[in-house]
C-alpha positions as CSV (number, residue, x, y, z in Angstrom):
1,M,0.1,0.0,-0.2
2,I,2.4,2.3,0.9
3,R,4.7,1.6,-2.3
4,C,1.6,2.3,-4.4
5,V,1.1,6.0,-2.7
6,L,4.9,6.5,-3.1
7,L,4.5,5.6,-6.8
8,V,1.6,7.7,-7.2
9,I,3.4,10.8,-5.7
10,A,6.7,10.0,-7.9
11,L,4.8,10.2,-11.1
12,A,2.9,13.2,-9.8
13,I,6.1,15.0,-9.2
14,T,7.4,14.1,-12.4
15,T,4.5,15.1,-14.5
16,L,4.0,18.4,-12.8
17,P,6.6,20.4,-15.2
18,A,5.3,19.0,-18.3
19,W,1.6,20.4,-17.3
20,A,3.0,23.9,-16.7
21,Q,4.6,24.1,-19.8
22,A,1.8,22.6,-21.9
23,V,0.4,25.0,-24.9
24,R,-2.3,26.9,-23.8
25,K,-5.2,27.1,-25.8
26,F,-7.4,30.7,-26.4
27,T,-10.5,31.1,-27.9
28,A,-11.9,33.8,-30.3
29,Q,-13.4,36.0,-27.5
30,T,-9.7,36.3,-26.1
31,L,-8.4,39.6,-26.5
32,R,-4.9,41.0,-25.8
33,G,-4.0,44.0,-23.5
34,E,-1.4,45.5,-20.8
35,L,-2.5,44.8,-17.2
36,T,-1.4,46.9,-14.2
37,V,-2.8,45.5,-10.7
38,T,-3.2,49.0,-8.6
39,Q,-5.5,47.9,-5.5
40,P,-7.1,44.6,-6.0
41,P,-9.8,44.0,-7.3
42,E,-9.2,47.9,-9.2
43,V,-6.7,47.3,-12.3
44,L,-5.7,49.3,-15.2
45,L,-6.5,47.6,-18.7
46,N,-4.4,49.3,-21.3
47,R,-3.8,52.2,-18.9
48,K,-7.8,52.8,-18.4
49,P,-9.2,51.5,-15.2
50,A,-10.9,48.2,-15.0
51,R,-12.1,45.5,-12.5
52,L,-11.6,42.1,-11.8
53,A,-14.6,40.1,-11.8
54,P,-15.7,38.0,-8.6
55,G,-13.8,34.8,-9.1
56,A,-11.5,35.9,-11.8
57,R,-8.4,33.5,-12.2
58,I,-5.0,35.3,-13.3
59,R,-2.5,32.7,-14.7
60,G,1.2,33.3,-14.8
61,A,3.6,32.7,-17.9
62,D,4.1,29.4,-16.5
63,N,0.1,28.8,-16.4
64,M,0.0,28.3,-12.6
65,L,-2.6,30.7,-10.5
66,Q,-1.2,34.2,-9.3
67,M,-2.6,36.1,-6.7
68,S,-3.6,39.7,-7.7
69,G,-2.1,41.1,-4.5
70,A,1.3,39.6,-5.6
71,L,1.3,41.1,-9.2
72,I,0.7,45.1,-7.7
73,G,2.6,47.6,-9.7
74,Q,3.6,45.4,-12.4
75,R,3.0,46.0,-16.0
76,L,2.0,42.9,-17.9
77,L,1.3,41.7,-21.4
78,V,-1.8,39.3,-20.9
79,H,-4.2,37.9,-22.8
80,F,-8.0,38.1,-21.1
81,T,-11.6,37.5,-21.1
82,L,-14.3,39.5,-20.1
83,D,-17.7,38.6,-18.3
84,P,-21.3,39.7,-19.2
85,S,-20.9,42.8,-17.0
86,G,-17.2,43.8,-18.6
87,Q,-15.2,42.8,-15.9
88,L,-12.0,40.9,-16.5
89,L,-12.5,37.1,-15.9
90,D,-9.6,35.0,-17.2
91,V,-6.1,36.4,-17.4
92,W,-3.2,35.0,-18.7
93,V,0.2,36.5,-18.5
94,L,1.9,35.7,-21.9
95,N,5.3,34.0,-22.2
96,A,7.8,34.9,-25.0
97,A,5.9,32.5,-27.5
98,E,2.4,33.8,-27.1
99,A,3.7,37.6,-26.9
100,S,5.1,36.7,-30.6
101,R,2.1,35.6,-32.0
102,Q,0.9,38.8,-34.1
103,P,-1.6,40.1,-34.6
104,W,-4.0,39.6,-31.6
105,P,-7.0,41.6,-31.3
106,V,-7.3,44.1,-28.2
107,T,-10.8,45.4,-28.8
108,P,-14.0,43.3,-29.1
109,Q,-14.5,45.2,-32.6
110,Q,-11.7,43.5,-33.6
111,A,-12.0,40.0,-32.6
112,A,-15.3,40.1,-34.4
113,S,-14.1,42.1,-38.0
114,W,-10.8,39.5,-37.9
115,A,-10.5,35.8,-38.5
116,F,-9.7,33.3,-35.7
117,N,-7.8,30.0,-36.4
118,P,-8.3,28.1,-33.2
119,D,-6.0,25.2,-34.5
120,T,-2.6,27.4,-35.1
121,Q,-4.0,30.2,-32.5
122,S,-3.6,32.8,-34.8
123,W,-5.6,35.7,-36.4
124,S,-5.8,37.3,-39.8
125,R,-7.2,40.3,-40.7
């Protein structure tokens, strides 16, 4: 019994880095912006006041959850989705590969007029 538990723990530890490095898939509703956490839940999105939704999730470049209080004052390039009331619901801090994908819409109007390919995670105008 103890060997089984140790085996499960060992497998979990060795596969954890692979989970953290998985390719993140974004949807056509995902927009790009610059986020600065000021006083949670208050933030600046593209240098304009915005608010984190109740239950908002912020994932770091390593895809691990980040607490908004730990990000105060940092200017971060992010992908984000909005809830129906216009508050930030999901936020992903971009890694270098994700940040290099160009173009990426920054407004809902751009996303509505551009074409998104979910397989290649790319947009075309």
